[in-house]
Steps between C-alpha positions, in 0.01 A plus 500: 500500500701225336349230270328216689523133439289223648516120532252232534491115429225296320474134431351524137423134491248541775375833341417312176286263695335757708420730201317216329253468779469830674449860413790728445427718804806489735621709789860601525619670813805718518632613845722811487673643807580873526684721748286800418747680267543269194458145380810338620469131399387397155818333378564405145394137486354248252235237495581146387238274343565131501313276263405139540830379338721720724547767242582837661375818350611833653259803503624848584234741595614866484319830584609802305515797737440753215202328319352308787474202266619141557726306263544123509787291367491132470822304474541116482758336702765289306510253784268250329481349159130531444338806349147638546392378163602149580331503819177671377462351155138580508447869417215535745721399779759752387243783490354408842858491649575847365155629621566369851834676525359822356203503745731459794740775386207733431340442845832540672578816308177654607542399862847646507374828362231515775764413764715792386204728523424392837853567608485846348183586680663378834804715428281810434298454822814437699658818369194696636529327832860588545412872473302478823674234695850471646511118452773372280707193428415179685238682714322617184515153338353341818223763503396450148505128548268536792263721286498223240403247763221722622384567149459129434236488777291751309604387139689806434856532353814631676500803272137590602583447874812737471283762317244493783765494776657800334187715541478418872862574579466820301215590734714448816430135585796273593615236259369235737148659513517571130551134415179395695303803374608423143348146536167655607521750217550219240221303660270791439593495132373142494158584641448836328220513236731668248866469415717746696875536514723415809569866552140602497407221740762585744423867487134445568569288812757779606241775451246309738769436763597864500145638495388298800832518687535114525832373356450137615513200272174384655326818393644477142353156470172624644474767240507262207285237681234762552499605144482153380212415732293802399563467123392126533170595673406847372439634145828674490835395378828495696646746228217751589561469874878542472468793263271682731697420801820623341345839453305542826652287781733775604219755544263234667770395737557856612130545547491225750370208283651155547614289191188283530268814510683647197455174307134502587438860380696441182303174429160656562569793269661287228219244488263781403748681279646214298833567348533844666728412790702819449179713533393317810832566666493871422139511624589334829797744557278790438215389729754410778675828487171695494371309801823591676448864411148490648645345814729801557197725538239264651481169693213372297370474143136577449303303245129506421293193478135549386513849625647397842844629594739250628856540633795284424785515748831594333720460810565214731323578823767316700820624336384821331674374179325508174314193406590313191335569160363146500336537844346830410361380167370180673313721748350696205369184348360355822344835594262476202673539165254262337217699638628835375337666197699558193528862573642425849752261356612737235529783764725284719706384207551866401601585851751217535635571146581851605288684243 
């Protein structure tokens, strides 16, 4: 990558006035365009500072590609007769002028470094996207532009949107669907209780869509809305819910549970076992599979409540299909769980655990 040069203009007369009355905090914005393979336009240019007497001073700002450091060169124009010392005979004014220019160059240098890093991140994410997509040339440029526009709606960068879209395309979704799903994935990052990467967020949503055989954009949005709603109203974090769902949704879906039922089971367990979402997910898988094993030999599950035997239906009377884990456990609760003795609860737990 060749050396970079940058240019900006500043009216130092106004700067001197401003610096006397306001703080030195300034914001300098640098806009860099990239085509996804390299930085193409950062031409060698200079900045020119014009003083109150029309004196022109040229400042060249150079980034050394080997050291990553900036060097500045100031050169006075010979077009005027006045010198800096003649205009600023007061030493304080000379120091202030020098400080003004130095502050601008320093801020601009930092902004340029950050811009270069942003472009590099975009280049890296685009490289990964190209591995899973056939888009190229103008179609690829248009697609990444669209991702950038969608990203603005959820306060995410184009690089982050490309990273999310890559995961969806990799999982078999079209580029068009991937763009909309990437927006939902990045939205989930905004509402999550803990920081997660674009890839992790996308893969979580993919896992839920696959587990419950629903690949629509509406369901993807529903998954994150449900988690956000539960975490806002229950004593469980969105991170705990997503961790447990990632490990158990596939099994729960196969056992006839809906997404909502699975979230409810995960939440009820994690509220009691705080910080142990992984154990809760493993426990739910075990219970669900053991109930399914019992259903292969019998239509009902027998439980004891204060010495009285009660039967819980394992199969749907209308269809003959196995009922969901959620429905069976709900029946256990409503059939007298709270009235069961500790010994009866332990016996049932051991039975469902497969011991």
